[in-house]
PDB file of N, CA, C and O in Angstrom:
ATOM      1  N   UNK A   1     -13.550 -12.404 -19.269  1.00  0.00           N
ATOM      2  CA  UNK A   1     -12.650 -13.151 -18.434  1.00  0.00           C
ATOM      3  C   UNK A   1     -12.690 -12.527 -17.035  1.00  0.00           C
ATOM      4  O   UNK A   1     -12.644 -11.305 -16.898  1.00  0.00           O
ATOM      5  N   UNK A   2     -12.773 -13.351 -16.021  1.00  0.00           N
ATOM      6  CA  UNK A   2     -12.777 -12.829 -14.655  1.00  0.00           C
ATOM      7  C   UNK A   2     -11.657 -13.486 -13.857  1.00  0.00           C
ATOM      8  O   UNK A   2     -11.235 -14.607 -14.142  1.00  0.00           O
ATOM      9  N   UNK A   3     -11.198 -12.768 -12.866  1.00  0.00           N
ATOM     10  CA  UNK A   3     -10.131 -13.258 -12.009  1.00  0.00           C
ATOM     11  C   UNK A   3     -10.658 -13.420 -10.595  1.00  0.00           C
ATOM     12  O   UNK A   3     -11.489 -12.632 -10.144  1.00  0.00           O
ATOM     13  N   UNK A   4     -10.188 -14.421  -9.907  1.00  0.00           N
ATOM     14  CA  UNK A   4     -10.565 -14.632  -8.520  1.00  0.00           C
ATOM     15  C   UNK A   4      -9.422 -14.195  -7.620  1.00  0.00           C
ATOM     16  O   UNK A   4      -8.249 -14.339  -7.965  1.00  0.00           O
ATOM     17  N   UNK A   5      -9.782 -13.658  -6.457  1.00  0.00           N
ATOM     18  CA  UNK A   5      -8.772 -13.332  -5.465  1.00  0.00           C
ATOM     19  C   UNK A   5      -8.418 -14.610  -4.733  1.00  0.00           C
ATOM     20  O   UNK A   5      -9.286 -15.260  -4.151  1.00  0.00           O
ATOM     21  N   UNK A   6      -7.150 -14.970  -4.761  1.00  0.00           N
ATOM     22  CA  UNK A   6      -6.720 -16.205  -4.123  1.00  0.00           C
ATOM     23  C   UNK A   6      -6.424 -15.967  -2.651  1.00  0.00           C
ATOM     24  O   UNK A   6      -5.740 -15.001  -2.314  1.00  0.00           O
ATOM     25  N   UNK A   7      -6.918 -16.819  -1.773  1.00  0.00           N
ATOM     26  CA  UNK A   7      -6.597 -16.657  -0.352  1.00  0.00           C
ATOM     27  C   UNK A   7      -5.171 -17.121  -0.069  1.00  0.00           C
ATOM     28  O   UNK A   7      -4.673 -18.047  -0.708  1.00  0.00           O
ATOM     29  N   UNK A   8      -4.527 -16.475   0.884  1.00  0.00           N
ATOM     30  CA  UNK A   8      -3.187 -16.879   1.315  1.00  0.00           C
ATOM     31  C   UNK A   8      -3.188 -17.053   2.821  1.00  0.00           C
ATOM     32  O   UNK A   8      -4.063 -16.537   3.517  1.00  0.00           O
ATOM     33  N   UNK A   9      -2.217 -17.771   3.310  1.00  0.00           N
ATOM     34  CA  UNK A   9      -2.135 -18.065   4.742  1.00  0.00           C
ATOM     35  C   UNK A   9      -1.349 -16.965   5.449  1.00  0.00           C
ATOM     36  O   UNK A   9      -0.237 -16.633   5.041  1.00  0.00           O
ATOM     37  N   UNK A  10      -1.924 -16.405   6.502  1.00  0.00           N
ATOM     38  CA  UNK A  10      -1.225 -15.401   7.302  1.00  0.00           C
ATOM     39  C   UNK A  10      -1.638 -15.590   8.753  1.00  0.00           C
ATOM     40  O   UNK A  10      -2.819 -15.492   9.087  1.00  0.00           O
ATOM     41  N   UNK A  11      -0.673 -15.858   9.606  1.00  0.00           N
ATOM     42  CA  UNK A  11      -0.937 -16.053  11.034  1.00  0.00           C
ATOM     43  C   UNK A  11      -1.998 -17.126  11.283  1.00  0.00           C
ATOM     44  O   UNK A  11      -2.823 -16.992  12.186  1.00  0.00           O
ATOM     45  N   UNK A  12      -1.973 -18.171  10.493  1.00  0.00           N
ATOM     46  CA  UNK A  12      -2.903 -19.272  10.693  1.00  0.00           C
ATOM     47  C   UNK A  12      -4.300 -19.025  10.162  1.00  0.00           C
ATOM     48  O   UNK A  12      -5.180 -19.868  10.330  1.00  0.00           O
ATOM     49  N   UNK A  13      -4.524 -17.871   9.516  1.00  0.00           N
ATOM     50  CA  UNK A  13      -5.847 -17.561   8.982  1.00  0.00           C
ATOM     51  C   UNK A  13      -5.738 -17.317   7.480  1.00  0.00           C
ATOM     52  O   UNK A  13      -4.699 -16.883   6.982  1.00  0.00           O
ATOM     53  N   UNK A  14      -6.819 -17.602   6.771  1.00  0.00           N
ATOM     54  CA  UNK A  14      -6.840 -17.314   5.345  1.00  0.00           C
ATOM     55  C   UNK A  14      -7.125 -15.834   5.145  1.00  0.00           C
ATOM     56  O   UNK A  14      -8.051 -15.283   5.741  1.00  0.00           O
ATOM     57  N   UNK A  15      -6.327 -15.198   4.306  1.00  0.00           N
ATOM     58  CA  UNK A  15      -6.488 -13.782   4.022  1.00  0.00           C
ATOM     59  C   UNK A  15      -6.403 -13.598   2.512  1.00  0.00           C
ATOM     60  O   UNK A  15      -5.582 -14.231   1.847  1.00  0.00           O
ATOM     61  N   UNK A  16      -7.246 -12.738   1.980  1.00  0.00           N
ATOM     62  CA  UNK A  16      -7.207 -12.486   0.547  1.00  0.00           C
ATOM     63  C   UNK A  16      -6.006 -11.609   0.201  1.00  0.00           C
ATOM     64  O   UNK A  16      -5.634 -10.719   0.965  1.00  0.00           O
ATOM     65  N   UNK A  17      -5.414 -11.867  -0.942  1.00  0.00           N
ATOM     66  CA  UNK A  17      -4.246 -11.125  -1.398  1.00  0.00           C
ATOM     67  C   UNK A  17      -4.560  -9.628  -1.462  1.00  0.00           C
ATOM     68  O   UNK A  17      -3.728  -8.799  -1.093  1.00  0.00           O
ATOM     69  N   UNK A  18      -5.745  -9.293  -1.924  1.00  0.00           N
ATOM     70  CA  UNK A  18      -6.141  -7.888  -2.032  1.00  0.00           C
ATOM     71  C   UNK A  18      -6.103  -7.208  -0.662  1.00  0.00           C
ATOM     72  O   UNK A  18      -5.680  -6.056  -0.556  1.00  0.00           O
ATOM     73  N   UNK A  19      -6.541  -7.907   0.384  1.00  0.00           N
ATOM     74  CA  UNK A  19      -6.505  -7.356   1.742  1.00  0.00           C
ATOM     75  C   UNK A  19      -5.074  -7.135   2.204  1.00  0.00           C
ATOM     76  O   UNK A  19      -4.784  -6.142   2.870  1.00  0.00           O
ATOM     77  N   UNK A  20      -4.177  -8.050   1.858  1.00  0.00           N
ATOM     78  CA  UNK A  20      -2.773  -7.905   2.238  1.00  0.00           C
ATOM     79  C   UNK A  20      -2.130  -6.707   1.544  1.00  0.00           C
ATOM     80  O   UNK A  20      -1.351  -5.975   2.155  1.00  0.00           O
ATOM     81  N   UNK A  21      -2.454  -6.512   0.277  1.00  0.00           N
ATOM     82  CA  UNK A  21      -1.910  -5.377  -0.467  1.00  0.00           C
ATOM     83  C   UNK A  21      -2.412  -4.073   0.140  1.00  0.00           C
ATOM     84  O   UNK A  21      -1.645  -3.121   0.286  1.00  0.00           O
ATOM     85  N   UNK A  22      -3.681  -4.024   0.492  1.00  0.00           N
ATOM     86  CA  UNK A  22      -4.247  -2.824   1.109  1.00  0.00           C
ATOM     87  C   UNK A  22      -3.605  -2.560   2.467  1.00  0.00           C
ATOM     88  O   UNK A  22      -3.303  -1.411   2.791  1.00  0.00           O
ATOM     89  N   UNK A  23      -3.394  -3.593   3.257  1.00  0.00           N
ATOM     90  CA  UNK A  23      -2.753  -3.432   4.566  1.00  0.00           C
ATOM     91  C   UNK A  23      -1.327  -2.912   4.401  1.00  0.00           C
ATOM     92  O   UNK A  23      -0.887  -2.060   5.173  1.00  0.00           O
ATOM     93  N   UNK A  24      -0.609  -3.412   3.410  1.00  0.00           N
ATOM     94  CA  UNK A  24       0.754  -2.951   3.155  1.00  0.00           C
ATOM     95  C   UNK A  24       0.761  -1.493   2.715  1.00  0.00           C
ATOM     96  O   UNK A  24       1.625  -0.720   3.130  1.00  0.00           O
ATOM     97  N   UNK A  25      -0.193  -1.119   1.880  1.00  0.00           N
ATOM     98  CA  UNK A  25      -0.296   0.268   1.423  1.00  0.00           C
ATOM     99  C   UNK A  25      -0.577   1.203   2.595  1.00  0.00           C
ATOM    100  O   UNK A  25       0.014   2.279   2.687  1.00  0.00           O
ATOM    101  N   UNK A  26      -1.478   0.795   3.491  1.00  0.00           N
ATOM    102  CA  UNK A  26      -1.804   1.616   4.654  1.00  0.00           C
ATOM    103  C   UNK A  26      -0.611   1.747   5.601  1.00  0.00           C
ATOM    104  O   UNK A  26      -0.371   2.822   6.152  1.00  0.00           O
ATOM    105  N   UNK A  27       0.128   0.669   5.788  1.00  0.00           N
ATOM    106  CA  UNK A  27       1.320   0.720   6.639  1.00  0.00           C
ATOM    107  C   UNK A  27       2.365   1.667   6.043  1.00  0.00           C
ATOM    108  O   UNK A  27       2.997   2.429   6.774  1.00  0.00           O
ATOM    109  N   UNK A  28       2.548   1.624   4.739  1.00  0.00           N
ATOM    110  CA  UNK A  28       3.481   2.539   4.080  1.00  0.00           C
ATOM    111  C   UNK A  28       3.038   3.981   4.257  1.00  0.00           C
ATOM    112  O   UNK A  28       3.859   4.868   4.489  1.00  0.00           O
ATOM    113  N   UNK A  29       1.742   4.210   4.147  1.00  0.00           N
ATOM    114  CA  UNK A  29       1.196   5.560   4.331  1.00  0.00           C
ATOM    115  C   UNK A  29       1.436   6.049   5.766  1.00  0.00           C
ATOM    116  O   UNK A  29       1.815   7.202   5.967  1.00  0.00           O
ATOM    117  N   UNK A  30       1.219   5.177   6.766  1.00  0.00           N
ATOM    118  CA  UNK A  30       1.446   5.562   8.170  1.00  0.00           C
ATOM    119  C   UNK A  30       2.913   5.919   8.404  1.00  0.00           C
ATOM    120  O   UNK A  30       3.215   6.891   9.097  1.00  0.00           O
ATOM    121  N   UNK A  31       3.811   5.144   7.834  1.00  0.00           N
ATOM    122  CA  UNK A  31       5.243   5.429   7.992  1.00  0.00           C
ATOM    123  C   UNK A  31       5.607   6.764   7.351  1.00  0.00           C
ATOM    124  O   UNK A  31       6.375   7.542   7.917  1.00  0.00           O
ATOM    125  N   UNK A  32       5.059   7.020   6.182  1.00  0.00           N
ATOM    126  CA  UNK A  32       5.326   8.279   5.500  1.00  0.00           C
ATOM    127  C   UNK A  32       4.796   9.458   6.309  1.00  0.00           C
ATOM    128  O   UNK A  32       5.467  10.485   6.411  1.00  0.00           O
ATOM    129  N   UNK A  33       3.607   9.326   6.881  1.00  0.00           N
ATOM    130  CA  UNK A  33       3.044  10.395   7.705  1.00  0.00           C
ATOM    131  C   UNK A  33       3.889  10.626   8.956  1.00  0.00           C
ATOM    132  O   UNK A  33       4.066  11.770   9.377  1.00  0.00           O
ATOM    133  N   UNK A  34       4.411   9.561   9.553  1.00  0.00           N
ATOM    134  CA  UNK A  34       5.271   9.691  10.728  1.00  0.00           C
ATOM    135  C   UNK A  34       6.542  10.466  10.377  1.00  0.00           C
ATOM    136  O   UNK A  34       6.938  11.383  11.095  1.00  0.00           O
ATOM    137  N   UNK A  35       7.173  10.088   9.268  1.00  0.00           N
ATOM    138  CA  UNK A  35       8.396  10.766   8.838  1.00  0.00           C
ATOM    139  C   UNK A  35       8.106  12.226   8.518  1.00  0.00           C
ATOM    140  O   UNK A  35       8.887  13.109   8.875  1.00  0.00           O
ATOM    141  N   UNK A  36       6.985  12.483   7.844  1.00  0.00           N
ATOM    142  CA  UNK A  36       6.606  13.852   7.515  1.00  0.00           C
ATOM    143  C   UNK A  36       6.416  14.679   8.777  1.00  0.00           C
ATOM    144  O   UNK A  36       6.845  15.832   8.833  1.00  0.00           O
ATOM    145  N   UNK A  37       5.778  14.103   9.791  1.00  0.00           N
ATOM    146  CA  UNK A  37       5.569  14.814  11.051  1.00  0.00           C
ATOM    147  C   UNK A  37       6.901  15.127  11.730  1.00  0.00           C
ATOM    148  O   UNK A  37       7.059  16.199  12.314  1.00  0.00           O
ATOM    149  N   UNK A  38       7.845  14.216  11.659  1.00  0.00           N
ATOM    150  CA  UNK A  38       9.149  14.427  12.288  1.00  0.00           C
ATOM    151  C   UNK A  38       9.987  15.471  11.544  1.00  0.00           C
ATOM    152  O   UNK A  38      10.706  16.252  12.166  1.00  0.00           O
ATOM    153  N   UNK A  39       9.892  15.482  10.227  1.00  0.00           N
ATOM    154  CA  UNK A  39      10.715  16.392   9.433  1.00  0.00           C
ATOM    155  C   UNK A  39      10.079  17.763   9.242  1.00  0.00           C
ATOM    156  O   UNK A  39      10.774  18.725   8.915  1.00  0.00           O
ATOM    157  N   UNK A  40       8.777  17.864   9.441  1.00  0.00           N
ATOM    158  CA  UNK A  40       8.092  19.141   9.298  1.00  0.00           C
ATOM    159  C   UNK A  40       7.715  19.451   7.862  1.00  0.00           C
ATOM    160  O   UNK A  40       7.578  18.557   7.028  1.00  0.00           O
ATOM    161  N   UNK A  41       7.549  20.746   7.592  1.00  0.00           N
ATOM    162  CA  UNK A  41       7.053  21.203   6.297  1.00  0.00           C
ATOM    163  C   UNK A  41       7.963  20.827   5.132  1.00  0.00           C
ATOM    164  O   UNK A  41       7.489  20.680   4.005  1.00  0.00           O
ATOM    165  N   UNK A  42       9.244  20.670   5.381  1.00  0.00           N
ATOM    166  CA  UNK A  42      10.168  20.353   4.288  1.00  0.00           C
ATOM    167  C   UNK A  42       9.895  18.989   3.676  1.00  0.00           C
ATOM    168  O   UNK A  42      10.401  18.683   2.596  1.00  0.00           O
ATOM    169  N   UNK A  43       9.108  18.169   4.348  1.00  0.00           N
ATOM    170  CA  UNK A  43       8.828  16.819   3.856  1.00  0.00           C
ATOM    171  C   UNK A  43       7.566  16.748   3.009  1.00  0.00           C
ATOM    172  O   UNK A  43       7.162  15.657   2.605  1.00  0.00           O
ATOM    173  N   UNK A  44       6.932  17.886   2.731  1.00  0.00           N
ATOM    174  CA  UNK A  44       5.711  17.856   1.927  1.00  0.00           C
ATOM    175  C   UNK A  44       5.963  17.303   0.532  1.00  0.00           C
ATOM    176  O   UNK A  44       5.084  16.662  -0.044  1.00  0.00           O
ATOM    177  N   UNK A  45       7.137  17.539  -0.016  1.00  0.00           N
ATOM    178  CA  UNK A  45       7.479  16.974  -1.322  1.00  0.00           C
ATOM    179  C   UNK A  45       7.464  15.455  -1.229  1.00  0.00           C
ATOM    180  O   UNK A  45       6.980  14.784  -2.140  1.00  0.00           O
ATOM    181  N   UNK A  46       7.987  14.909  -0.139  1.00  0.00           N
ATOM    182  CA  UNK A  46       7.971  13.463   0.058  1.00  0.00           C
ATOM    183  C   UNK A  46       6.545  12.946   0.144  1.00  0.00           C
ATOM    184  O   UNK A  46       6.256  11.846  -0.328  1.00  0.00           O
ATOM    185  N   UNK A  47       5.657  13.721   0.736  1.00  0.00           N
ATOM    186  CA  UNK A  47       4.247  13.328   0.828  1.00  0.00           C
ATOM    187  C   UNK A  47       3.648  13.193  -0.565  1.00  0.00           C
ATOM    188  O   UNK A  47       2.939  12.227  -0.848  1.00  0.00           O
ATOM    189  N   UNK A  48       3.932  14.154  -1.434  1.00  0.00           N
ATOM    190  CA  UNK A  48       3.407  14.092  -2.797  1.00  0.00           C
ATOM    191  C   UNK A  48       4.002  12.904  -3.541  1.00  0.00           C
ATOM    192  O   UNK A  48       3.302  12.231  -4.299  1.00  0.00           O
ATOM    193  N   UNK A  49       5.291  12.641  -3.331  1.00  0.00           N
ATOM    194  CA  UNK A  49       5.911  11.473  -3.951  1.00  0.00           C
ATOM    195  C   UNK A  49       5.264  10.191  -3.451  1.00  0.00           C
ATOM    196  O   UNK A  49       5.086   9.244  -4.216  1.00  0.00           O
ATOM    197  N   UNK A  50       4.912  10.158  -2.172  1.00  0.00           N
ATOM    198  CA  UNK A  50       4.254   8.983  -1.601  1.00  0.00           C
ATOM    199  C   UNK A  50       2.920   8.700  -2.257  1.00  0.00           C
ATOM    200  O   UNK A  50       2.563   7.544  -2.482  1.00  0.00           O
ATOM    201  N   UNK A  51       2.175   9.767  -2.568  1.00  0.00           N
ATOM    202  CA  UNK A  51       0.899   9.577  -3.254  1.00  0.00           C
ATOM    203  C   UNK A  51       1.127   8.971  -4.630  1.00  0.00           C
ATOM    204  O   UNK A  51       0.357   8.119  -5.074  1.00  0.00           O
ATOM    205  N   UNK A  52       2.186   9.411  -5.306  1.00  0.00           N
ATOM    206  CA  UNK A  52       2.523   8.827  -6.599  1.00  0.00           C
ATOM    207  C   UNK A  52       2.894   7.361  -6.474  1.00  0.00           C
ATOM    208  O   UNK A  52       2.557   6.554  -7.341  1.00  0.00           O
ATOM    209  N   UNK A  53       3.591   7.011  -5.389  1.00  0.00           N
ATOM    210  CA  UNK A  53       3.955   5.610  -5.163  1.00  0.00           C
ATOM    211  C   UNK A  53       2.717   4.763  -4.893  1.00  0.00           C
ATOM    212  O   UNK A  53       2.651   3.609  -5.316  1.00  0.00           O
ATOM    213  N   UNK A  54       1.726   5.337  -4.184  1.00  0.00           N
ATOM    214  CA  UNK A  54       0.471   4.621  -3.964  1.00  0.00           C
ATOM    215  C   UNK A  54      -0.196   4.294  -5.293  1.00  0.00           C
ATOM    216  O   UNK A  54      -0.706   3.190  -5.490  1.00  0.00           O
ATOM    217  N   UNK A  55      -0.187   5.272  -6.208  1.00  0.00           N
ATOM    218  CA  UNK A  55      -0.782   5.052  -7.525  1.00  0.00           C
ATOM    219  C   UNK A  55      -0.036   3.962  -8.283  1.00  0.00           C
ATOM    220  O   UNK A  55      -0.655   3.105  -8.915  1.00  0.00           O
ATOM    221  N   UNK A  56       1.291   3.993  -8.221  1.00  0.00           N
ATOM    222  CA  UNK A  56       2.079   2.956  -8.897  1.00  0.00           C
ATOM    223  C   UNK A  56       1.810   1.580  -8.307  1.00  0.00           C
ATOM    224  O   UNK A  56       1.708   0.594  -9.038  1.00  0.00           O
ATOM    225  N   UNK A  57       1.695   1.515  -6.980  1.00  0.00           N
ATOM    226  CA  UNK A  57       1.405   0.243  -6.327  1.00  0.00           C
ATOM    227  C   UNK A  57       0.057  -0.289  -6.783  1.00  0.00           C
ATOM    228  O   UNK A  57      -0.074  -1.476  -7.082  1.00  0.00           O
ATOM    229  N   UNK A  58      -0.947   0.582  -6.840  1.00  0.00           N
ATOM    230  CA  UNK A  58      -2.277   0.160  -7.274  1.00  0.00           C
ATOM    231  C   UNK A  58      -2.236  -0.315  -8.721  1.00  0.00           C
ATOM    232  O   UNK A  58      -2.841  -1.332  -9.061  1.00  0.00           O
ATOM    233  N   UNK A  59      -1.519   0.424  -9.577  1.00  0.00           N
ATOM    234  CA  UNK A  59      -1.409   0.029 -10.978  1.00  0.00           C
ATOM    235  C   UNK A  59      -0.742  -1.334 -11.118  1.00  0.00           C
ATOM    236  O   UNK A  59      -1.191  -2.164 -11.908  1.00  0.00           O
ATOM    237  N   UNK A  60       0.326  -1.573 -10.357  1.00  0.00           N
ATOM    238  CA  UNK A  60       1.016  -2.857 -10.458  1.00  0.00           C
ATOM    239  C   UNK A  60       0.146  -3.982  -9.922  1.00  0.00           C
ATOM    240  O   UNK A  60       0.208  -5.105 -10.423  1.00  0.00           O
ATOM    241  N   UNK A  61      -0.668  -3.692  -8.900  1.00  0.00           N
ATOM    242  CA  UNK A  61      -1.584  -4.705  -8.373  1.00  0.00           C
ATOM    243  C   UNK A  61      -2.633  -5.061  -9.420  1.00  0.00           C
ATOM    244  O   UNK A  61      -2.960  -6.233  -9.604  1.00  0.00           O
ATOM    245  N   UNK A  62      -3.161  -4.042 -10.107  1.00  0.00           N
ATOM    246  CA  UNK A  62      -4.162  -4.296 -11.142  1.00  0.00           C
ATOM    247  C   UNK A  62      -3.558  -5.082 -12.298  1.00  0.00           C
ATOM    248  O   UNK A  62      -4.217  -5.952 -12.867  1.00  0.00           O
ATOM    249  N   UNK A  63      -2.311  -4.784 -12.650  1.00  0.00           N
ATOM    250  CA  UNK A  63      -1.652  -5.537 -13.715  1.00  0.00           C
ATOM    251  C   UNK A  63      -1.430  -6.991 -13.307  1.00  0.00           C
ATOM    252  O   UNK A  63      -1.548  -7.900 -14.128  1.00  0.00           O
ATOM    253  N   UNK A  64      -1.107  -7.202 -12.028  1.00  0.00           N
ATOM    254  CA  UNK A  64      -0.878  -8.565 -11.547  1.00  0.00           C
ATOM    255  C   UNK A  64      -2.171  -9.373 -11.563  1.00  0.00           C
ATOM    256  O   UNK A  64      -2.155 -10.588 -11.760  1.00  0.00           O
ATOM    257  N   UNK A  65      -3.287  -8.682 -11.354  1.00  0.00           N
ATOM    258  CA  UNK A  65      -4.583  -9.377 -11.347  1.00  0.00           C
ATOM    259  C   UNK A  65      -4.907  -9.758 -12.754  1.00  0.00           C
ATOM    260  O   UNK A  65      -5.953 -10.357 -13.006  1.00  0.00           O
TER     261      UNK A  65
END
């Protein structure tokens, strides 16, 4: 059984759902890095938690597919 990536409409252009999920993941990562930079070394635990959230997001995306 195979699954197709369905295109969705974004800003008047067709974009694949997988691309949107990746863009959202990257934006979340950038925000986490910004917060970590502002808070300093004490935020390293949050960085590790963020990596775990990335894994959960990927797992949920694979389950949705």
